[in-house]
Structures are given as structure tokens and as C-alpha cells.
C-alpha positions as a LaTeX table, in Angstrom:
\begin{tabular}{lrrr}
\hline
Residue & $x$ (\AA) & $y$ (\AA) & $z$ (\AA) \\
\hline
Unk1 & 60.47 & 86.39 & 76.50 \\
Unk2 & 57.70 & 84.02 & 77.51 \\
Unk3 & 55.09 & 86.21 & 75.78 \\
Unk4 & 56.45 & 85.82 & 72.27 \\
Unk5 & 57.18 & 82.15 & 72.79 \\
Unk6 & 53.63 & 81.48 & 73.91 \\
Unk7 & 52.32 & 83.25 & 70.82 \\
Unk8 & 54.49 & 81.11 & 68.55 \\
Unk9 & 53.61 & 77.85 & 70.29 \\
Unk10 & 49.89 & 78.61 & 70.17 \\
Unk11 & 49.93 & 78.96 & 66.38 \\
Unk12 & 51.98 & 75.90 & 65.46 \\
Unk13 & 51.20 & 72.19 & 65.19 \\
Unk14 & 54.78 & 71.00 & 65.51 \\
Unk15 & 56.84 & 70.19 & 68.59 \\
Unk16 & 58.12 & 73.19 & 70.60 \\
Unk17 & 60.65 & 73.14 & 73.45 \\
Unk18 & 61.45 & 76.09 & 75.71 \\
Unk19 & 65.10 & 76.68 & 76.70 \\
Unk20 & 66.25 & 73.61 & 74.75 \\
Unk21 & 69.88 & 72.57 & 75.45 \\
Unk22 & 71.90 & 72.60 & 72.25 \\
Unk23 & 75.21 & 71.09 & 73.37 \\
Unk24 & 73.84 & 67.57 & 73.03 \\
Unk25 & 72.54 & 68.50 & 69.58 \\
Unk26 & 75.96 & 69.48 & 68.21 \\
Unk27 & 78.82 & 67.23 & 67.18 \\
Unk28 & 81.37 & 68.93 & 69.43 \\
Unk29 & 79.02 & 68.87 & 72.44 \\
Unk30 & 79.37 & 72.48 & 73.60 \\
Unk31 & 77.10 & 75.52 & 73.71 \\
Unk32 & 74.09 & 76.95 & 75.52 \\
Unk33 & 70.34 & 76.70 & 74.96 \\
Unk34 & 67.84 & 77.90 & 72.39 \\
Unk35 & 65.09 & 80.24 & 73.56 \\
Unk36 & 62.67 & 78.10 & 71.57 \\
Unk37 & 63.39 & 74.95 & 69.55 \\
Unk38 & 60.73 & 74.10 & 66.96 \\
Unk39 & 60.24 & 70.94 & 64.92 \\
Unk40 & 57.58 & 71.94 & 62.35 \\
Unk41 & 54.92 & 69.39 & 61.47 \\
Unk42 & 55.10 & 70.00 & 57.70 \\
Unk43 & 56.00 & 72.70 & 55.15 \\
Unk44 & 52.79 & 74.62 & 55.84 \\
Unk45 & 53.60 & 74.67 & 59.54 \\
Unk46 & 57.13 & 75.85 & 58.75 \\
Unk47 & 55.85 & 78.61 & 56.47 \\
Unk48 & 53.45 & 79.76 & 59.22 \\
Unk49 & 56.36 & 79.85 & 61.67 \\
Unk50 & 58.56 & 81.88 & 59.32 \\
Unk51 & 55.71 & 84.30 & 58.66 \\
Unk52 & 55.12 & 84.75 & 62.37 \\
Unk53 & 58.81 & 85.30 & 63.07 \\
Unk54 & 59.02 & 87.83 & 60.23 \\
Unk55 & 56.04 & 89.75 & 61.59 \\
Unk56 & 57.46 & 89.81 & 65.12 \\
Unk57 & 61.06 & 90.45 & 64.00 \\
Unk58 & 62.26 & 87.24 & 65.64 \\
Unk59 & 65.62 & 85.78 & 64.55 \\
Unk60 & 65.48 & 82.28 & 63.07 \\
Unk61 & 68.34 & 79.78 & 63.01 \\
Unk62 & 68.10 & 76.43 & 61.19 \\
Unk63 & 69.80 & 73.51 & 62.95 \\
Unk64 & 70.69 & 70.27 & 61.20 \\
Unk65 & 72.56 & 67.53 & 63.04 \\
Unk66 & 74.96 & 70.07 & 64.52 \\
Unk67 & 78.00 & 69.14 & 62.44 \\
Unk68 & 80.32 & 72.05 & 61.56 \\
Unk69 & 78.56 & 74.18 & 64.17 \\
Unk70 & 79.78 & 76.03 & 67.25 \\
Unk71 & 77.00 & 77.36 & 69.50 \\
Unk72 & 77.94 & 80.14 & 71.92 \\
Unk73 & 77.88 & 79.40 & 75.65 \\
Unk74 & 75.04 & 81.90 & 75.98 \\
Unk75 & 72.99 & 79.92 & 73.47 \\
Unk76 & 70.90 & 81.21 & 70.58 \\
Unk77 & 68.26 & 83.90 & 70.94 \\
Unk78 & 64.98 & 83.63 & 69.07 \\
Unk79 & 63.74 & 80.53 & 67.28 \\
Unk80 & 65.85 & 77.52 & 66.35 \\
Unk81 & 64.25 & 75.30 & 63.69 \\
Unk82 & 65.11 & 71.64 & 63.37 \\
Unk83 & 63.46 & 69.69 & 60.58 \\
Unk84 & 62.43 & 66.10 & 61.31 \\
Unk85 & 64.25 & 63.46 & 59.29 \\
Unk86 & 61.05 & 62.68 & 57.37 \\
Unk87 & 60.01 & 66.27 & 56.72 \\
Unk88 & 58.49 & 66.21 & 53.23 \\
Unk89 & 57.90 & 63.22 & 51.00 \\
Unk90 & 60.80 & 61.23 & 49.52 \\
Unk91 & 60.51 & 59.97 & 45.96 \\
Unk92 & 62.56 & 58.40 & 43.18 \\
Unk93 & 62.45 & 58.35 & 39.40 \\
Unk94 & 65.12 & 56.99 & 37.10 \\
Unk95 & 68.47 & 58.31 & 38.28 \\
Unk96 & 66.96 & 61.11 & 40.36 \\
Unk97 & 66.15 & 60.93 & 44.06 \\
Unk98 & 64.24 & 63.43 & 46.20 \\
Unk99 & 64.82 & 63.31 & 49.95 \\
Unk100 & 63.89 & 65.35 & 52.98 \\
Unk101 & 66.42 & 68.02 & 53.90 \\
Unk102 & 66.17 & 66.81 & 57.48 \\
Unk103 & 67.37 & 63.32 & 56.53 \\
Unk104 & 70.95 & 62.32 & 57.39 \\
Unk105 & 73.44 & 62.20 & 54.53 \\
Unk106 & 73.69 & 58.46 & 55.07 \\
Unk107 & 70.10 & 58.05 & 53.86 \\
Unk108 & 70.98 & 59.33 & 50.41 \\
Unk109 & 73.94 & 56.95 & 50.23 \\
Unk110 & 71.76 & 54.01 & 51.28 \\
Unk111 & 68.98 & 54.90 & 48.81 \\
Unk112 & 71.49 & 55.24 & 46.01 \\
Unk113 & 72.99 & 51.84 & 46.74 \\
Unk114 & 69.54 & 50.22 & 46.89 \\
Unk115 & 68.62 & 51.79 & 43.53 \\
Unk116 & 71.84 & 50.77 & 41.75 \\
Unk117 & 73.02 & 54.37 & 41.56 \\
Unk118 & 76.46 & 55.87 & 42.13 \\
Unk119 & 77.97 & 59.35 & 42.35 \\
Unk120 & 77.41 & 60.33 & 45.98 \\
Unk121 & 80.23 & 58.29 & 47.52 \\
Unk122 & 81.90 & 61.35 & 49.07 \\
Unk123 & 78.88 & 61.83 & 51.36 \\
Unk124 & 79.36 & 58.51 & 53.14 \\
Unk125 & 81.87 & 59.94 & 55.60 \\
Unk126 & 80.29 & 63.36 & 56.09 \\
Unk127 & 78.01 & 63.73 & 59.14 \\
Unk128 & 74.97 & 66.01 & 59.14 \\
Unk129 & 71.76 & 66.42 & 57.19 \\
Unk130 & 71.15 & 66.84 & 53.48 \\
Unk131 & 69.85 & 70.36 & 54.00 \\
Unk132 & 73.03 & 71.30 & 55.82 \\
Unk133 & 75.11 & 69.61 & 53.13 \\
Unk134 & 73.43 & 71.77 & 50.49 \\
Unk135 & 73.81 & 75.01 & 52.44 \\
Unk136 & 77.50 & 74.28 & 53.12 \\
Unk137 & 78.10 & 72.69 & 49.69 \\
Unk138 & 79.64 & 69.86 & 51.69 \\
Unk139 & 82.32 & 67.80 & 50.04 \\
Unk140 & 85.69 & 66.09 & 50.08 \\
Unk141 & 88.41 & 65.52 & 47.51 \\
Unk142 & 86.04 & 62.98 & 45.94 \\
Unk143 & 83.25 & 65.45 & 45.18 \\
Unk144 & 80.82 & 68.03 & 46.54 \\
Unk145 & 77.10 & 68.70 & 46.64 \\
Unk146 & 77.07 & 71.03 & 43.64 \\
Unk147 & 77.99 & 67.97 & 41.53 \\
Unk148 & 74.81 & 66.16 & 42.60 \\
Unk149 & 72.06 & 68.70 & 43.24 \\
Unk150 & 69.64 & 69.36 & 40.40 \\
Unk151 & 67.18 & 71.43 & 42.44 \\
Unk152 & 66.06 & 72.11 & 45.99 \\
Unk153 & 62.71 & 72.85 & 47.58 \\
Unk154 & 62.78 & 75.87 & 49.88 \\
Unk155 & 60.14 & 77.21 & 52.23 \\
Unk156 & 59.74 & 80.87 & 53.11 \\
Unk157 & 57.09 & 82.94 & 54.85 \\
Unk158 & 55.29 & 83.02 & 51.48 \\
Unk159 & 55.21 & 79.23 & 51.03 \\
Unk160 & 57.24 & 76.47 & 49.36 \\
Unk161 & 58.77 & 76.26 & 45.90 \\
Unk162 & 61.63 & 74.72 & 43.93 \\
Unk163 & 64.91 & 76.35 & 42.89 \\
Unk164 & 67.26 & 74.95 & 40.27 \\
Unk165 & 70.91 & 74.31 & 41.14 \\
Unk166 & 71.94 & 77.19 & 38.87 \\
Unk167 & 69.99 & 79.58 & 41.11 \\
Unk168 & 71.98 & 78.56 & 44.19 \\
Unk169 & 75.34 & 80.01 & 43.08 \\
Unk170 & 77.31 & 77.14 & 44.59 \\
Unk171 & 80.85 & 78.00 & 45.69 \\
Unk172 & 83.45 & 76.43 & 47.96 \\
Unk173 & 81.54 & 75.38 & 51.11 \\
Unk174 & 78.78 & 77.86 & 50.29 \\
Unk175 & 75.54 & 78.40 & 48.39 \\
Unk176 & 73.11 & 81.30 & 48.07 \\
Unk177 & 69.52 & 81.00 & 49.29 \\
Unk178 & 66.74 & 83.59 & 49.15 \\
Unk179 & 66.46 & 85.67 & 52.35 \\
Unk180 & 64.58 & 83.77 & 55.03 \\
Unk181 & 64.47 & 80.52 & 53.02 \\
Unk182 & 64.81 & 77.07 & 54.58 \\
Unk183 & 65.79 & 74.07 & 52.45 \\
Unk184 & 63.10 & 71.40 & 52.91 \\
Unk185 & 63.77 & 68.84 & 50.16 \\
Unk186 & 66.70 & 68.05 & 47.90 \\
Unk187 & 66.69 & 66.47 & 44.44 \\
Unk188 & 69.91 & 64.87 & 43.27 \\
Unk189 & 70.87 & 63.46 & 39.89 \\
Unk190 & 73.02 & 60.32 & 40.07 \\
Unk191 & 73.89 & 57.65 & 37.51 \\
Unk192 & 73.67 & 53.90 & 37.08 \\
Unk193 & 76.91 & 52.20 & 38.02 \\
Unk194 & 78.81 & 49.49 & 39.83 \\
Unk195 & 77.40 & 49.66 & 43.36 \\
Unk196 & 79.80 & 46.99 & 44.62 \\
Unk197 & 82.79 & 49.08 & 43.56 \\
Unk198 & 81.06 & 52.11 & 45.00 \\
Unk199 & 80.63 & 50.38 & 48.37 \\
Unk200 & 84.30 & 49.37 & 48.43 \\
Unk201 & 85.33 & 52.94 & 47.65 \\
Unk202 & 83.21 & 54.31 & 50.50 \\
Unk203 & 84.56 & 51.73 & 52.93 \\
Unk204 & 88.14 & 52.62 & 52.01 \\
Unk205 & 87.38 & 56.33 & 52.46 \\
Unk206 & 85.77 & 55.77 & 55.88 \\
Unk207 & 88.74 & 53.67 & 57.01 \\
Unk208 & 91.13 & 56.39 & 55.88 \\
Unk209 & 89.16 & 58.97 & 57.85 \\
Unk210 & 89.25 & 56.81 & 60.97 \\
Unk211 & 93.04 & 56.59 & 60.69 \\
Unk212 & 93.65 & 60.27 & 60.04 \\
Unk213 & 90.86 & 62.12 & 61.88 \\
Unk214 & 89.81 & 62.15 & 65.58 \\
Unk215 & 86.38 & 60.66 & 64.91 \\
Unk216 & 86.23 & 58.94 & 68.31 \\
Unk217 & 86.13 & 62.34 & 70.06 \\
Unk218 & 83.53 & 65.13 & 69.95 \\
Unk219 & 84.58 & 67.39 & 67.07 \\
Unk220 & 82.90 & 69.41 & 64.36 \\
Unk221 & 85.26 & 68.26 & 61.66 \\
Unk222 & 87.48 & 70.60 & 59.69 \\
Unk223 & 87.64 & 73.95 & 61.45 \\
Unk224 & 89.09 & 76.10 & 58.67 \\
Unk225 & 88.83 & 76.04 & 54.91 \\
Unk226 & 91.97 & 75.07 & 53.04 \\
Unk227 & 93.60 & 78.22 & 51.59 \\
Unk228 & 94.36 & 78.02 & 47.86 \\
Unk229 & 97.21 & 75.59 & 47.33 \\
Unk230 & 97.68 & 74.96 & 51.07 \\
Unk231 & 96.25 & 72.78 & 53.83 \\
Unk232 & 94.92 & 74.44 & 56.97 \\
Unk233 & 96.00 & 71.53 & 59.17 \\
Unk234 & 99.58 & 71.72 & 57.95 \\
Unk235 & 99.67 & 75.48 & 58.59 \\
Unk236 & 98.30 & 75.08 & 62.12 \\
Unk237 & 100.80 & 72.33 & 62.85 \\
Unk238 & 103.67 & 74.39 & 61.42 \\
Unk239 & 102.59 & 77.22 & 63.72 \\
Unk240 & 103.23 & 74.90 & 66.67 \\
Unk241 & 99.64 & 74.40 & 67.74 \\
Unk242 & 99.06 & 70.69 & 67.12 \\
Unk243 & 97.95 & 69.27 & 70.49 \\
Unk244 & 97.66 & 72.74 & 72.05 \\
Unk245 & 94.79 & 73.03 & 74.49 \\
Unk246 & 92.81 & 75.68 & 76.29 \\
Unk247 & 90.72 & 74.25 & 79.12 \\
Unk248 & 88.76 & 71.29 & 77.82 \\
Unk249 & 89.34 & 72.03 & 74.13 \\
Unk250 & 92.41 & 71.17 & 72.05 \\
Unk251 & 93.78 & 71.02 & 68.55 \\
Unk252 & 93.84 & 67.31 & 67.80 \\
Unk253 & 97.11 & 65.38 & 67.94 \\
Unk254 & 95.84 & 63.37 & 64.97 \\
Unk255 & 94.80 & 66.19 & 62.64 \\
Unk256 & 95.69 & 69.81 & 63.44 \\
Unk257 & 92.62 & 71.27 & 61.70 \\
Unk258 & 90.26 & 69.47 & 64.09 \\
Unk259 & 89.30 & 70.93 & 67.48 \\
Unk260 & 88.31 & 68.20 & 69.94 \\
Unk261 & 86.33 & 68.39 & 73.16 \\
Unk262 & 88.47 & 66.60 & 75.75 \\
Unk263 & 85.62 & 66.79 & 78.25 \\
Unk264 & 83.72 & 69.76 & 79.61 \\
Unk265 & 84.97 & 72.22 & 77.00 \\
Unk266 & 83.19 & 75.53 & 76.58 \\
Unk267 & 82.40 & 77.30 & 73.33 \\
Unk268 & 84.57 & 80.18 & 74.54 \\
Unk269 & 87.56 & 77.86 & 74.82 \\
Unk270 & 86.95 & 76.48 & 71.33 \\
Unk271 & 86.62 & 79.99 & 69.93 \\
Unk272 & 89.87 & 81.03 & 71.62 \\
Unk273 & 91.69 & 78.11 & 69.99 \\
Unk274 & 90.32 & 79.15 & 66.61 \\
Unk275 & 91.37 & 82.77 & 67.07 \\
Unk276 & 94.83 & 81.71 & 68.28 \\
Unk277 & 95.36 & 79.62 & 65.14 \\
Unk278 & 94.19 & 82.46 & 62.91 \\
Unk279 & 96.55 & 84.91 & 64.61 \\
Unk280 & 99.56 & 82.58 & 64.55 \\
Unk281 & 99.11 & 81.53 & 60.91 \\
Unk282 & 98.62 & 85.14 & 59.83 \\
Unk283 & 101.73 & 86.27 & 61.72 \\
Unk284 & 103.98 & 83.44 & 60.54 \\
Unk285 & 102.76 & 82.81 & 57.00 \\
Unk286 & 100.71 & 85.86 & 56.04 \\
Unk287 & 97.68 & 83.66 & 55.39 \\
Unk288 & 94.16 & 84.37 & 56.66 \\
Unk289 & 92.36 & 81.21 & 57.73 \\
Unk290 & 88.62 & 81.31 & 57.04 \\
Unk291 & 86.34 & 79.24 & 59.29 \\
Unk292 & 84.53 & 76.33 & 57.72 \\
Unk293 & 82.56 & 75.88 & 60.93 \\
Unk294 & 79.53 & 78.11 & 61.50 \\
Unk295 & 79.27 & 80.18 & 64.67 \\
Unk296 & 75.82 & 80.68 & 66.19 \\
Unk297 & 74.99 & 83.06 & 69.04 \\
Unk298 & 77.08 & 85.84 & 70.52 \\
Unk299 & 80.79 & 85.35 & 71.17 \\
Unk300 & 82.72 & 87.88 & 73.23 \\
Unk301 & 86.08 & 88.32 & 71.54 \\
Unk302 & 87.49 & 89.92 & 74.70 \\
Unk303 & 86.38 & 87.04 & 76.92 \\
Unk304 & 89.06 & 85.65 & 79.23 \\
Unk305 & 87.12 & 82.50 & 80.00 \\
Unk306 & 89.04 & 79.27 & 79.74 \\
Unk307 & 92.48 & 80.76 & 80.22 \\
Unk308 & 95.26 & 78.47 & 81.32 \\
Unk309 & 96.49 & 77.10 & 78.03 \\
Unk310 & 98.61 & 73.96 & 77.96 \\
Unk311 & 99.81 & 71.23 & 75.68 \\
Unk312 & 97.78 & 68.07 & 75.73 \\
\hline
\end{tabular}
């Protein structure tokens, strides 16, 4: 393993870390290490990295702020890319803003407020980076990324270029990117509006989330997508799993679609909770729950780690 890592490190200008722990880089605080974690210096450095990985058949995983992500206990093989918050130049013109994909969602909200623009209020309570928000088409009942994005800059092994929103085929918690592409900058189209009313709306939304979601505990947010016409949390609760725990992981007592790390949880335990909910909901209601959270690394479905389930 050290041979390929040394080759990659020797050809890059960015920061490289061997065997980088990922648990502290995810919202739920579980998971193993990355063989090699790379923070590219700029788009050219990123393109060189992607070209090198393509030539050596090395897997590449792009890590944002680790929201909506479950990393396997064994970690992630190959290269994990994490863009710096200031990767690429930010700019503004009229009602359009361009920001680095590595920037937190909160930066867009702050820039909009400072520019007298509205329309991105739903992002104020969503953790993560703008690049991750685009890839996941992040959103709430107040809106989603496809309503804002006008175009995105992507970098591949061949270089960087812009794609229009219509080329991304946005869908519920999903968008389509070219193979091997990494989102590096995001352009959004907002509108002039009442920023004071906007700020009040965002404050009210954040307060509602604090009352109804376990935000004081390590969690990756909503675990499953809401099935058409139903709410995943209500289905999980109706299946008798609200508060149910396996080892250090549990379905939250506050919101049944949130898995929380009670302390020392493993990714295997979290995955077992997810599978249990899927099985129970399918058996009792005939509904297949689809994960909203991304899984990275290898998970052994037959693993018996973390047995000893109990109610919290």
C-alpha cells in the first residue's frame, strides 16, 4: 500500500495524510481510517490527483463535512479527497453568488444576507458543505438545492469546466455528475428580498429543529428518505423501534428517523439499526425504506458485532 501512496504524495502539492482517522470527520463520529486523505491545493492539483488515480485504478471518495455519511469500521480504501473551504475563488454579481464547494452551507446563507438576497433559507439548518448539498440535492420542506443552483464547476482527470443545472438531472436527494467528477464551485441564483424577515424565518426553523431533532448528540441527520405520502420517522416509531439501541447506537427518543451515537458506537451497530428498521417496516407495512445517508467502505451484512440490543 505504501508504494502507491508514496507515488501520489510525490506528485501533489496539497496536504496528504496517511491512515487518516475519519470518525472525527463525520457528524455521527464513527468509522475507520482512510488509506490516504488528500486536501488538493487547487483545481489543477485535484485534476492531477484524479488523473493519477485513474491511471493506477485507485478508488476515490469525496468527503465533505461528514454529514449524512456512515463510514465502515474498516475505513475507506484508496484516496479520500476533502476540499478546503476556500478551494476556488468566490465571486458575486447581481443576484448570483459563486462559492467554493468546500465551503460550509452557512457561508452561502451569510453571503446572501450580507448582499440583501433571499431564497436559501432552508440551508441555514443543514450541516455540511455546498458540494455535498449539491450532490445530495439537500433540502427541507422549505426548499432544496435544485431551486437555487444555476450551474456548478466540476473537475475531472481532464480538467475543470462548468455544467448547467439542467445537466445535473436533479431528483429527490440526488443529482447526476459525470463519471469521476468532483464539484469544486457552485453558482446559485437568488433574489433581492427582505433579509430581516428571512433571518427571522431561519431562526424559527433552527429553533424548531432544536426542539424536534437530537442535535445535541452525534447524528447524521435523517437516516431514511420519506416514502411517498409517508414519514420514515413515523413508520420506524410505529414499528416499535423509537429508542431502541444496539451497543452504543440508538434510534433517537426525540425523532425516530435519527440514529444517535450514545458514546463509543461502531459503524456496524449503526448499520444493524438501519437494517432492523428496514426489515421491520417492510414486514409490518410493506414499505421499503431507502437510505438518505451514504455508506462508505465495506459493511459485512452478516456481521454479529454489537449484538446485545436493548431499549435506551
